[in-house]
N, C-alpha and C positions, 0 to 999 in steps of 0.2 A: 847478671842480676844487678839491679839498680842499687847503688850504695845507700845504706840507711833503711832499706826495706827488708822486712823479714820474709822468709820464704813462705809462699802461699798467701800473702796478704795483698797481692794485686799491685796495680800501678801506683807508684808514688806512696805506697804504704797506707792507702785509704782503707780503713776498717771495713770489712764485709765485702770488698770488691773481689771479683773472681778473675782468675787468669784469663787472658784472651785466648779464644779457641783458634785452632788452625783452620785454614780455608777448607780443607778436606772434611773435617769433622762437621763444620757448619753445613756443607753441601749435603752430607749424609743425613743431617737432622731436618733439612728443609721440607721434604715430603711429609714427615710426621707432623711438623708444625702446621703445614697447609691443611692436612686432613683434620687436625684439631679445630682449626679456624672454620672449616666448612661445616663440621658438626655443630659447632657453637652457633654459627650463623643460621643453621636450619632450625634452631630452637628459638630464634628471635620472633617476637610477635609479628604476624603477617607474612612470615617467610614461607609457610606452607601454601598460603593462597597465592603468593607471587610465583611459586614454583608451578602450581597448577595452571596459572594463567599463561605461563610460558610453554606449557606442554600442549601441542596441537592435538594430541590424541585424547587428552584428559576430558575435554568437554564432550566429545562424542561418546566416550565410555560412560560418563556420568549420565548423559541423556538416555543411553540404553538402559542403564541401571534404573533410572527414574521410570522409564516406560515399563520395565518389568514389575516394579512395585505398583505402578498404576494398574497394570493388567490383573494383579492379584487383589486389587481393592485396597491397597495400603497407601491411602492418599496422603496421610500425614508424612510418611517417610518419603514418598515421591516429591511432595512439595518442598521438603527440607533439602533434598538433593538439587532441585531446580533453583531454589533460592541461593544455594551455594554457587551454582554456576553463574547466576546473575550478579552475585557479589563480586565475582572475579571478572565477569564480562557483562556489564550492564546492557550492552546492545546485542545480546544473543537472542535473535528472533525465535530460534528453535526452542530455547528454554522459556521465553516469555509466553509463547502460544501454548506450550505444553502446560505451563503453570496455570494459565487461564482454564484450560480444559480440566485439569486435575481439581482445581478449586471449585469449578462449577459442579463437577461430579460429587464433591464433598459438601455441596450446599453453601459454599462461602465464596462465591465468585468475586465479591467486592474486595476481598483480601489481595487481589492481584493489583489493585490500583497503585500502591506504593512502588511496585516494580515498574509499572507503566510510567510513572512520574520520573523514576530514576533513569529509565531508557530515554525519555524525551529530554531530560536535562543534558544527556550526552549527545543526542542526535535529534534536535527539535523538528527536523523536516521529514523524518521517516513516517510514511503513511500508516504502517501497520499498527503501532501503538496508539496513534490518534484514533484510528477506526475502532480499536479495541476499547478505548476509553469511552467513546460514544456508545458503543454496544453495552458496556457494563453499566453505565449510568442509566441507560434506557431500561435494562433488566431490573435495576434497583428502583426504578421509578423516581430517580433523583433528577427532576426536570430542570431545576435551576442550575445544577451542576452540569447537566447535559448541554444546556445553552452556553454556559461559560466555556466548556470544553470545545464546542464547535467554533465559537468566536476566537478562541485561542489558536486553533488550527488555522483559521483563515488569516489571522494576524501574522502567524509564523510563515505562511506560504501563500501570500496574496496573488501570486501568478500561477498557481497550480490548479488547473481546471478540475482534476480529480478530487481535490480537496473540497471544492464547491459541490461537486456531485455527491460526495459522501455526506457532507454536512446537510445538504438539502434532503437527502434520503432520510437521515436521522430526524431532522426537524419535521419533515412531512409526517413521519410515523408518530412522532410525539406531539406535535402541535397543529398538524393539519396542512393541507395543500397550499394555503396562502403563504405560510411561512417558508415552505420549500420553494415556491415561486420567487419569493423575495430574495432568497439566497442565490438562486440561479440568475436572476436579473442583475444582482450585484456583481456576480462573476462575469456576466456578459459585458457589463459596463466597464469593469476594471480591465478586462483583457481586450476590450475594443473589437469584438467580433460579433457581428449582427446575427450570425447563424449558430453561434455557440449554444449548446444545450437545447437546440430546437426540438429534438426528438423528445427529450424528457419534459420540456415545457409544454409541448403539444399534448402529451399524456396527462399532465396535470390540468391543463385547460379543459380537456375532454372530461376529466373526472369532475370538474366543477360545473359541467353542463354547457360550456361554451364551445360548441362544435366548430363554428366558423373560425374562432381563434386557434383551435387545435389544428385545423386544416392549413391555416396560414403558416403555423410553425412547422408542420410536417413538409410543406412545400419548400421551406427554407432548408429543412434537414436533408432533403434529397441531395443537395450540393450541386455544383456546376457540372460535375462529371457523373452524376447519378450514383455516387458511392454508397448511399444508404437507401437505395431504391427498394430493396427487398424488405427492409424493416418498415418502411412507410407503406408498402403494398400490403403487408400483413395487417397493419392497423386499419387501413381503409376498408379492406374486404371483411373485416370483423364488425363493421358498423351496421349491423342488422337492426331494423329493416330498411335503413336509408343508405344502403351501399351505393346505389346508382346516383342519387343526388349528391352525396358526399364526394364520390369519385368525380362527378362532373365539376364540382367546385375546385377540387385539387388539380384536375387536368387543366382547367382554365388558368390556374395560377402558374402551373409549370410551362404552359404555352405562351404566357405573357412575356413580351419583350421588356428588358433584355433577357434572353434565355440562351440555351445551347442545344446542340443536337442531342447530347446525352440526356438532358432534361426532357426533351420532346420524346425520345425513345422510352424513357420511364413513363411519361404520360400515356403513351400508346399502350404500354403493358398494363397500366392501371385501368385504362378505359376498356381494354379487352377483358380483363378479369371481372370488371363490373357489368359486363354485358352491353357496353356501349360500342357496338361493332363499327358503326359509321364513323364515330369520332376516332376510334382506334385507327382506321384506315387513313383518315385525313392526317392525323398526327404522324403516322408512319411515313406517309409520302413527304411531309415536310422535314421529318427527321433525317431521311436518307439523302436529301439534296447535297449536303457538303461531303458525303462519304465517298470513298473509292468503291470500285466494283466489288471487291472482296468483302469489305465491311458491309456494304448494302446487302449482299446475298446472305451473309451470316446473320444479320439482324432479322431479315424477312423470314428466313428459315426458322429461327427461334420463335418469332412471333406466330408463325403458322402452327408450330407445335403446341402453342398455348391455346390456340383457337378451339 
C-alpha cells in the first residue's frame, strides 16, 4: 500500500478513485461492455436505416412485402415500404419503378417525382428515371416541366443517342412531329453521324406528308451492310397505294454510287416485294458480282423463295 493512502481510496489517495482491476477481470468484462455499446449504437438516429442498407437481403424482402401490399390494394402501405427502400438506397430501380406503379394505381403518380429527383441526384446518367420523369410530366400535362426535363437529360448526356430518341418521342407526342425532328437533328449533328436516327426521322417526315424525304432517310437507314433492310422493307411495302412508285425511288437511291453489294441486295428484295420484277433481276445481277459462289447461290435461292 502507498504510504499516506487510506485503504480503498485508490491511487495517491484521490477521493472517489477506484482500485485498478486486474487484467483477467478486465478481459472478463470486455464482452459485456461491447454488447452494451452495440445496443446503445443501434438506438442512435439513423442506425436502423444504416443496418438495413448493409443487409443485402433486406431490400429484396421489403420489395416482396411491398408487392404483397400492392396486390391487396394497400397502396399507402406499399408506397411507405418503397419509400423506405429509396431512403436507404436512392438508386434502387426496382423500388422506383414499383413506386411509380403503386402511385399510379392510387391516382397520385405525380408523387413519385421527388424520388425520381433523388435518384438522378445520385446517378444523373441513368436513363430509367429520366424516361420516367418525361412520362409522368406528360401524364400530368405539365408541358413546361416536360420540356425542362427533356433538355436536362440532353444536357446531362449529350453523347447518348438513346437520350435523343426518348426525348424526341416525348416531345413528338406532346408538341408535334416538328419538335421531335428538331431533337433528332440536334443529336445527329452533335454525334456527327449522317445516318443516325434515319429510320425514326423517315417516319416523322412521312407523317408530315413528305414521302420523298422519308424515302431518302430510309435509304440511309438501310446502312452499308443492309443491317436494317427488313425494317425499311416493312415501311415501303405499307405505302399503299403508291408502293411501286415509292419502292422505285428507294431502289434507285440504294443503287446509286457509292453503294455496296449489301445495299443492292436489299434493293433487289424491295423491288421484288413491290412487284418490280425486271428491276429486281437487274439489281440481283449487279449485287452478286463481287460475291463468291456460295454467297451468290444463297442470295439467289433466298430471292427466288420470295418471288
